[in-house]
C-alpha positions, 0 to 999 in steps of 0.5 A, spaced: 174 104 875 176 111 874 178 111 881 182 105 881 186 108 875 187 116 879 189 112 885 195 108 881 196 115 877 197 118 884 201 112 888 205 112 881 207 120 881 209 119 889 213 114 888 217 116 882 217 125 883 223 123 889 227 120 884 227 126 879 230 130 884 235 124 887 241 127 884 244 132 889 241 127 894 244 120 897 242 114 892 236 111 894 238 104 898 236 097 895 231 096 899 227 102 897 229 100 890 225 094 891 220 097 895 219 102 888 219 096 884 213 093 888 209 100 888 210 100 880 208 093 880 202 093 884 199 100 881 199 096 874 196 090 876 191 094 880 190 098 874 189 092 870 183 089 874 185 082 872 180 076 872 182 070 876 183 066 868 187 072 866 192 072 873 195 066 870 199 070 866 201 075 872 208 072 874 211 072 867 209 079 867 212 081 873 218 076 873 220 081 867 218 088 870 223 085 876 229 083 871 228 090 867 228 094 874 235 090 877 238 090 870 237 098 870 239 099 877 246 095 875 247 100 870 246 105 874 251 103 879 256 102 874 256 109 872 255 112 879 262 108 880 265 111 874 263 117 876 265 116 883 272 114 880 273 121 876 271 125 882 277 128 884 279 129 877 279 137 875 274 137 868 281 138 864 282 132 866 276 128 865 275 131 858 283 129 857 282 122 859 276 120 856 275 114 852 270 115 846 270 108 844 269 105 850 263 110 852 260 108 845 261 100 847 258 101 853 252 105 850 252 100 846 251 094 851 246 098 856 241 099 849 242 091 848 240 090 855 235 095 855 232 092 848 233 085 850 229 086 857 224 090 853 223 084 848 222 079 855 217 085 857 213 084 851 213 078 851 211 076 857 205 081 856 203 078 849 198 073 852 195 077 857 194 082 853 190 078 848 185 076 853 184 084 856 177 087 855 176 094 851 176 097 858 182 093 861 186 096 855 183 103 856 186 103 863 193 100 860 193 105 855 192 111 860 196 108 865 202 108 859 201 115 857 201 117 864 208 113 865 212 116 859 209 123 860 213 122 868 219 119 864 219 124 859 218 130 864 224 126 868 229 125 862 227 133 861 229 135 868 235 132 869 237 135 862 236 141 864 239 140 871 246 137 867 245 143 862 246 148 869 252 143 872 255 144 866 254 153 865 257 152 873 263 148 871 
């Protein structure tokens, strides 16, 4: 059991680590992102060690994970497109031409979509979670803690990178 969780953590770390440093590098291709989503799904499924009876709940969870990843990538692509539009502008022009109301509306739309995706994921997990053994729940908790730590570290790295970019500009 511990070996599977450790292998899952290792695989997850290997697949997520490049994303934390990808800001200055070319973006991942759609195929790369699909493989990353596949790896994440496989890690969660392997850590869960589902019984044949529990397997019937898995397709809904996998679909919710994939939809959430697809929606996230669409938001990232839209932000990248907006950023590319401003690439030739100076910092002064970008600040002068910004539209805080449009920013707030985009942010609200993104949060609404994220909330809806998360709700669908929770709804998909609920029937399976009720059938998990205490051992399976412990593995899921350990994986969740690891994922949240990785997310926190990635967000912190991006914030620090952004602060450094602001200092240079």
